[in-house]
N, C-alpha and C positions, 0 to 999 in steps of 0.2 A: 514223456516228451519232455524237451527243455525248452524254454524260452530264450529266442536270441535277440540281440541289438534291435533289431529291426519290430521286432514284437513289442518290447519295453518302450521305444518310443510311441507306436502306433495307440499301446495299453495305457500310454498317460495322457496323449490327447481325447481319446475317448471316455476315460475319466475324468479329465480336464471338462469337456463338451458337456459332460451329466452333473457334472457339478455346478460348471455355470448355470445350467436350465434350474436344477431345483432353485439355486439360491435366487434366481430372478423371480421363483413362484412364491418364495417364502417372503422375496419381501416384498412380493405384491398382496400379499395376503397380510402381512405385517404393517403396510402404509392403510389397507384400507379397514384391520383391526382397529388402529389408533384412530382412523378418521371417526369408525361410530363410536370409541369413546370419546373423542373430542368433542363430538356432535352431542352428545349427551345420550344417542340413542337408543342404548340398552335400559336406562331409566325408564324412558317413554314406552317402550316394548312393554318391561316389567311391570309399568302402570295399568297397562294394556290386557296385557293376558291374567295379572292379579284379579285384575276384575272379572273376568270370563271364565278363569278358574281357581275354585278356592281349596281345592285339595290336592296336595303333594302327588297322590300317587295318580292323580288324573295329568298335572303335570308332566310325572314322568313316564306318561303313556305316551301321552302329545310328543315329548322332546323323541321318544325312541322312534317314533314313526317317523320324524323330520329329519333325525340323522339316518335312519335307515334310508331314507331318498336321498338325502345330500351323499351318502356311501356310494350310492350308485354312480354319483357324476363327478366328486371332488377326491382329490389326494387327501388323508388324515391330517398332513401338515397344514396344509392350506384350511381345510375345514377346521382342525382345531383351532389357530391362528383367528378365523374369522368369529367363531361360533361361542369361544371361549370368554370374550369379552362381552358379547350380547348377552351369553346367560348367564353370567354372574350374578350382577345383580339379583335375579331370580331366584338364584340357589340359595342364595342368602338368606331371601325375606321369605322360603319354603323349608329352611332349616334342612338344606341339601349339604352333606360333605361336598366341598368341591373333587377331593380324590375319587370318591365314589362318580361324581360324574364325570372326572377326566378318563378313569374305565368305562365306563357307559359310553363314553365317544369313541374308546378304541376298538370295543367290541361291536359297537353300529356299523364301524367303517368297516370292519374285516368281514362282515358281514356283506355289506354292499358291494366291496370286493368280488364277492363271489355273484351275485347276482344282476340279470338284465337290466337294462338295455346296453349299460355299459358295463360293465364288471370286469375290469383290467385282467381279473386273475382267470374266469371264462376264455377268454382269448390265449391268453400263455399257455394254458394247460390242453386247448384245443392245437394249437400249433405243435406241442411236445408231441401226442398221441395221435397225430394226424387225423381230429374227429371235426366235424362242424359243431358252433355254437349252439344248436336245439339240442344234441347229442349231449354235450357238455351239460346242460343248462338242467338235461335232465337226472344227469348220473347226479350231477352234486344235490339237488334237490333234499334227498333225506338229510344229508349232512346242514343243511341251510334251515330243515326243521329241526333236527338237537341243536344248533346255533340259538334259534328263536327259543327253545327252551332255556337254554341254559340263561340268555339275554333277558331274561322275564326272573330267573331266579335270582341274579345278580341285581335286578331294575328293585327286585322289593323285597331282596332280603340282603341288606346292602352291609349285614355280618362278615357275610361269606366273602366279599372284598376287604373289607376294613380291617379284619382281623390281625393279619398280620403288620400292617404299618402300625396298630396297636399295641402288639407286641413285642414290636421292638422299639416302640417308644417315640414314633414319628409323630402321633397323636394320642389327644386325651379319651 
């Protein structure tokens, strides 16, 4: 099947609209993240969290739970731009590698995309196979459980995720 001149125009316009929408979302998230940083909110949150949670392992569990919920409602880019600056001081205080944390954000968001109530990929999959949300949610449950096991492994065994950057000399 070939693409005609009319198709190219339509595709270009659709791409421009999609790109503009994403740029607006990223700009809003960036502005909000910058505002939080300028108001010193990450450091204030760090003080409160560190007073209540002494263990980095418990902190990572709490962060994973929070990120799973955030992943159900937000896209990866916006969540990363907002959550990254907020959690960076806490990561440093607990001695958690930022690269490891970036991967945790990504994996949590991927799991969140597959879980109700918003689970964007559930709606897309349901539309592709002509099934309702309940059917797709039940079908994806075993995969979510496997993803949760993988999340636990990469959360508490950071060497799994950091060996490649270390091997390539990107970190010490």
